N, C-alpha and C positions, 0 to 999 in steps of 0.2 A: 480519548485521543483522537482528534479529527484528522484524518490523513488525506482527505480530498474536499476542496470547498471551492465555490466560483471564484474567489479572489486569488487563490493560489492552486493552480492547476496540477503542478509537478511538485512532489514531495520526496525529498530524498532522505531516508533513514540510513544511518550508520551505526552499525553495531561492532563490537570487537569481534573480529573473525567472521563477520556476516554482514552482507551488504544486499539491499534490495531496493527497488524503485517501484513505487505504485503511482498510477496517474489514470485520470478520468477523462474520456472522449466525450465532451458534452453535447457536440453536435449528433453523434450516433448513440449516445447513451450507453457506452460500452467502458467497463473498467479493466485495466491491465495491470499485471504485476510482472516484474522482471528481476530475477535473482542474479546473482554473480555467477558468470561462467555461462549464462544462457545467451543463444544467438538471436532469441526472438522472445517477446513478451507473452505471457500466458493470459488469455482472456479470462476474467473472473465473471462468472454466470451473475447476472444482476437482474432478478425479477421485479425489483421495486423502483420507485422513483430515485432521481438523482439524490434527494435529500435522505432517503432510507439506506443508499449505498454506503454511507459513512460507517454505519455500525456493521454492514456486510464485510466492508474492507478491514475494519478494525479486528473482526473476528478472525478473518483469513490470515492476517498479519501476525495477530496473536498466537494463532495456532502454529504458524512457522516458527515464531521466536521461541514458544514453548519447546517445540521439538529441537530446537538449537540449544537448549537449556540457557537461554539468555532471559534477561530482566528488563521490563520497561524503564526502571530507574537507571538503567546502564545504557540507554538509548540516547543518541544525540540526533535531534530532528532539525533539519534544514529545510525551510520553504523558501522556494524560488518565486 
């Protein structure tokens, strides 16, 4: 599941009872994650290139979804 790419910088993922936004700042090479109820995005540490960050983000989001006991097949992904 590719959650950040050069053509679609902002990806909104909506789950039942769970909401978050992941986005990549290509100019500064920084990835962020914002959860529902947060006042500010959380920086995701990215030690690789932008191309490698896709796997890193997927792992981060997969961990959060697993903790919420949600499944990817119940996920609606909207790309802007």
